[in-house]
C-alpha positions as CSV (number, residue, x, y, z in Angstrom):
1,M,0.0,0.0,0.0
2,E,1.2,3.5,-0.8
3,I,1.7,5.7,2.2
4,R,0.5,9.1,1.1
5,Q,1.8,12.3,2.9
6,H,0.5,15.9,2.8
7,D,2.7,19.0,2.5
8,R,0.6,21.4,4.6
9,Y,2.6,21.3,7.8
10,E,5.7,19.6,9.4
11,F,5.5,17.5,12.5
12,S,6.0,19.4,15.7
13,A,6.4,18.0,19.2
14,L,4.8,20.2,21.8
15,P,7.8,20.4,24.2
16,D,10.1,21.5,21.4
17,R,8.1,24.8,20.6
18,P,8.9,28.3,21.8
19,T,6.7,29.3,24.6
20,Y,4.4,32.4,24.9
21,T,1.5,33.7,26.8
22,W,-2.0,34.9,26.0
23,P,-3.0,38.5,26.6
24,G,-2.7,39.5,30.3
25,G,-0.1,36.8,30.8
26,K,-2.8,34.0,30.7
27,R,-1.9,30.5,29.8
28,L,-5.2,29.0,28.9
29,A,-7.5,30.5,26.1
30,V,-11.2,29.5,26.2
31,S,-13.5,29.7,23.3
32,L,-17.0,28.6,22.7
33,C,-18.1,27.7,19.1
34,N,-21.9,27.4,18.3
35,N,-23.0,26.0,14.9
36,I,-26.1,27.6,13.1
37,E,-27.0,25.0,10.5
38,W,-29.4,24.7,7.7
39,F,-30.6,21.5,6.0
40,S,-32.5,20.7,2.8
41,F,-35.8,19.3,3.4
42,M,-35.9,15.5,2.8
43,S,-32.8,15.5,0.7
44,G,-29.1,15.6,1.0
45,L,-27.1,14.9,4.1
46,G,-28.3,15.6,7.6
47,S,-27.8,14.6,11.2
48,D,-30.1,12.2,12.8
49,H,-30.7,11.9,16.6
50,T,-30.7,8.0,16.6
51,L,-28.3,6.7,13.9
52,P,-25.5,8.0,11.8
53,G,-26.4,8.1,8.1
54,A,-30.1,7.6,8.7
55,A,-32.4,8.4,5.9
56,Q,-34.0,11.9,5.9
57,T,-37.4,12.1,7.5
58,T,-39.7,14.7,8.6
59,R,-38.8,13.8,12.2
60,N,-35.1,14.4,11.9
61,Y,-35.7,17.6,9.9
62,A,-37.9,18.8,12.6
63,W,-35.4,17.9,15.4
64,R,-32.8,19.9,13.7
65,D,-35.1,22.9,13.1
66,Y,-35.7,22.9,16.9
67,G,-32.2,24.3,17.4
68,N,-33.0,27.4,15.3
69,R,-36.6,27.9,16.6
70,V,-35.9,27.2,20.2
71,G,-32.4,25.7,21.4
72,I,-30.4,28.6,20.3
73,W,-32.6,31.1,22.2
74,Y,-31.9,29.2,25.4
75,L,-28.3,29.2,24.6
76,F,-28.1,32.8,23.8
77,D,-29.7,33.7,27.1
78,L,-27.3,31.4,29.0
79,L,-24.3,33.1,27.3
80,D,-25.8,36.5,28.1
81,E,-26.2,35.5,31.8
82,L,-22.7,34.3,32.1
83,G,-21.3,37.2,30.1
84,L,-19.5,34.9,27.5
85,P,-18.6,35.7,24.0
86,C,-19.2,33.1,21.3
87,S,-18.3,32.4,17.7
88,H,-20.9,31.0,15.3
89,N,-20.2,28.7,12.5
90,V,-22.9,29.7,10.1
91,N,-24.4,27.9,7.2
92,A,-25.1,31.0,4.9
93,A,-28.5,29.5,3.8
94,A,-29.8,29.8,7.3
95,L,-29.4,33.7,7.4
96,A,-32.5,34.5,5.2
97,H,-34.7,32.1,7.0
98,C,-33.7,33.1,10.5
99,P,-33.3,37.0,10.6
100,Q,-33.9,37.1,14.4
101,I,-30.7,34.9,14.8
102,V,-28.7,37.5,12.7
103,A,-30.1,40.4,14.8
104,R,-29.3,38.5,18.0
105,I,-25.6,37.8,16.9
106,I,-25.0,41.5,15.9
107,S,-26.5,42.7,19.3
108,R,-24.0,40.4,21.1
109,G,-21.0,41.5,18.9
110,D,-20.3,37.8,18.4
111,E,-18.0,36.4,15.7
112,V,-19.3,34.8,12.6
113,I,-17.4,32.0,10.8
114,G,-18.0,30.7,7.3
115,H,-19.6,27.1,7.3
116,G,-20.7,26.5,3.9
117,L,-24.1,27.2,2.4
118,T,-25.8,24.2,4.0
119,N,-25.1,21.1,6.0
120,S,-26.6,19.0,3.3
121,E,-23.5,18.8,1.3
122,R,-19.8,18.2,1.8
123,Q,-17.2,20.2,0.2
124,D,-14.6,17.3,0.1
125,I,-16.4,15.6,-2.8
126,M,-16.9,19.0,-4.8
127,D,-14.7,19.6,-7.9
128,E,-12.5,22.7,-7.5
129,A,-14.7,25.2,-9.5
130,T,-17.8,24.1,-7.5
131,E,-16.0,24.5,-4.3
132,R,-14.6,27.8,-5.0
133,A,-18.1,29.0,-6.0
134,M,-19.5,27.7,-2.7
135,I,-16.9,29.5,-0.7
136,A,-17.6,32.7,-2.5
137,A,-21.3,32.4,-2.2
138,T,-20.9,31.7,1.6
139,S,-18.6,34.7,2.2
140,D,-20.8,37.1,0.0
141,T,-24.1,36.0,1.9
142,I,-22.5,36.4,5.3
143,A,-21.1,39.9,4.3
144,Q,-24.7,40.9,3.1
145,H,-26.0,40.1,6.5
146,F,-23.3,41.0,8.9
147,G,-21.5,43.9,6.9
148,A,-18.2,42.1,6.8
149,R,-16.7,38.9,5.2
150,P,-15.7,36.1,7.6
151,K,-12.0,35.5,8.3
152,G,-12.5,31.9,9.6
153,W,-13.8,28.8,8.0
154,L,-15.3,25.5,9.3
155,G,-16.3,23.1,6.5
156,P,-19.6,21.2,6.9
157,Y,-18.9,17.9,8.6
158,I,-15.3,19.2,9.3
159,V,-13.9,18.1,5.9
160,Q,-11.7,19.6,3.2
161,S,-10.8,18.6,-0.2
162,P,-7.1,18.7,-1.4
163,A,-7.8,22.3,-2.8
164,T,-9.6,23.7,0.2
165,L,-6.8,25.5,2.0
166,D,-5.6,27.1,-1.2
167,L,-9.2,28.2,-2.0
168,L,-9.7,29.6,1.5
169,K,-6.5,31.6,1.3
170,E,-7.4,32.9,-2.2
171,A,-10.8,34.0,-0.9
172,G,-9.3,36.1,1.9
173,Y,-9.6,33.6,4.9
174,T,-6.9,33.9,7.5
175,Y,-7.7,30.7,9.6
176,T,-9.5,27.4,9.6
177,L,-10.9,25.2,12.1
178,D,-10.9,21.9,10.1
179,W,-7.6,20.5,11.3
180,P,-8.0,19.3,14.9
181,A,-4.3,18.3,15.1
182,D,-3.2,20.4,18.2
183,D,-4.1,22.2,21.3
184,Q,-2.1,25.2,20.0
185,P,-2.7,27.2,16.8
186,F,-0.2,26.3,14.0
187,W,0.6,27.5,10.5
188,M,-0.4,25.6,7.3
189,R,0.9,26.1,3.8
190,T,-1.0,27.2,0.7
191,K,-0.1,28.0,-2.7
192,T,-0.2,31.8,-1.9
193,G,1.0,31.9,1.8
194,P,0.3,30.6,5.2
195,I,-3.1,30.1,6.8
196,L,-3.6,29.5,10.5
197,S,-5.1,26.4,12.0
198,V,-6.9,27.3,15.3
199,P,-7.9,24.5,17.7
200,Y,-11.5,23.2,17.3
201,S,-12.6,20.2,19.5
202,I,-14.0,17.0,18.0
203,E,-14.1,15.6,21.5
204,L,-15.8,18.4,23.5
205,N,-18.4,18.5,20.6
206,D,-22.0,17.9,21.6
207,S,-23.0,16.3,18.3
208,P,-20.6,13.4,18.0
209,A,-20.4,13.0,21.8
210,Q,-24.2,12.9,22.7
211,V,-25.8,12.0,19.4
212,F,-23.5,9.4,17.8
213,R,-21.6,8.1,21.0
214,H,-24.7,8.2,23.1
215,H,-23.1,10.0,25.9
216,T,-25.6,11.7,28.3
217,G,-25.8,15.3,29.2
218,V,-24.1,14.4,32.5
219,D,-21.3,12.5,30.8
220,F,-20.7,15.5,28.6
221,E,-20.6,17.8,31.6
222,Q,-18.0,15.6,33.2
223,M,-15.9,15.4,29.9
224,I,-15.8,19.2,29.9
225,V,-14.9,19.5,33.6
226,D,-12.2,16.9,33.4
227,H,-10.8,18.3,30.0
228,F,-10.8,21.8,31.5
229,D,-9.0,20.8,34.7
230,E,-6.4,18.9,33.0
231,M,-5.7,21.6,30.4
232,L,-5.5,24.3,33.1
233,L,-2.8,22.1,34.9
234,Q,-0.9,21.5,31.5
235,S,-1.2,25.2,30.7
236,E,1.4,25.9,33.4
237,K,3.9,24.4,31.0
238,Y,2.4,25.3,27.6
239,P,0.0,28.2,26.4
240,L,-3.1,26.1,25.2
241,V,-6.6,26.4,23.7
242,F,-9.6,24.9,25.4
243,N,-12.6,24.8,23.1
244,I,-16.3,23.6,23.5
245,V,-18.4,23.0,20.4
246,M,-22.1,23.2,20.5
247,H,-25.2,22.6,18.1
248,P,-28.5,24.2,19.4
249,F,-30.4,21.2,18.3
250,V,-28.4,19.1,20.6
251,I,-27.2,21.2,23.6
252,G,-30.4,23.4,23.4
253,Q,-32.4,20.5,24.7
254,P,-33.0,21.7,28.3
255,F,-31.6,18.6,30.1
256,R,-28.5,19.0,28.2
257,L,-28.4,22.8,28.7
258,R,-28.6,22.3,32.4
259,A,-25.5,20.1,32.4
260,L,-23.6,22.6,30.2
261,R,-24.6,25.4,32.6
262,R,-23.0,23.4,35.4
263,A,-19.9,22.8,33.4
264,L,-19.6,26.4,32.5
265,D,-20.1,27.5,36.1
266,H,-17.1,25.2,37.0
267,I,-14.9,26.8,34.3
268,L,-15.9,30.3,35.2
269,A,-14.9,29.7,38.8
270,Q,-11.2,30.2,37.4
271,R,-12.3,33.1,35.2
272,D,-9.4,35.2,36.5
273,D,-6.9,32.8,35.2
274,L,-8.4,32.5,31.7
275,W,-8.4,34.4,28.4
276,I,-11.9,34.0,27.2
277,T,-12.0,34.8,23.6
278,T,-13.1,33.5,20.2
279,P,-11.1,31.7,17.4
280,G,-10.8,35.0,15.6
281,G,-9.4,36.6,18.8
282,I,-6.9,33.8,19.0
283,A,-5.9,34.1,15.2
284,A,-5.6,38.0,15.5
285,Y,-3.4,37.7,18.6
286,V,-1.0,35.0,17.3
287,A,-0.5,37.1,14.2
288,T,1.3,39.7,16.3
289,L,3.8,37.1,17.8
290,P,7.3,37.2,16.5
291,E,8.0,34.9,13.5
292,G,8.9,31.4,14.5
293,T,6.9,31.5,17.7
294,L,4.3,29.1,16.3
295,P,5.1,25.9,14.5
């Protein structure tokens, strides 16, 4: 069997890297990422609350629509109560359908990250021209609703084609969340210069954890607490990024939201020791660090 390699980054062992601190001398950055997704009715890809890859039904369409109609409003209120910023990975097709969500994000001053047009398609199977057009349409639609083009990208289903990084850089993106290879940001190569990979958790991610792996809300709460406590300890040696990923149709269910509330209370008990930010905040800060600081 041929062992294929990529040329996007070199191997880098965590202890061998230069050290640095986050703003205010903090050692652990904390970011929350929420996914605002839109699905084609009864066609294409779509998450199901029982089985991966299940056929599209009115039931699972309605379950996902609960997130935009109800779950996200519970989540917005919780974030407001706790005084937490959030970034939103946005399917651009959702914006015309959910103008109230657009208004709430603007009023909160939250970050918007490109997340494709819908979650009914994957970009890793698109040809290059189709993918380029999809990225452009996503960026243009977000700019129309929010007044600025997004700088960060997360592909639907966290996947990329061989051309994605080059296309993102070409389109003006400065960072991506699609490569969960590290607990620190790192630079990746494209044809026209570097693009930053910012940590995005596929472990502390409510959809795979609670839908596909069948962890309970309490299980997920304990995962968050244990992950946070260990990263806070490890951050004494290394500057790290702690990230939680949310989908309102999952975490917005009240019993799961209650567990998230407890986990966030645990984290915020250490608020003075944390840099609470967004992926865009992380990308902007590391761009100011001396060349060679990041792998």
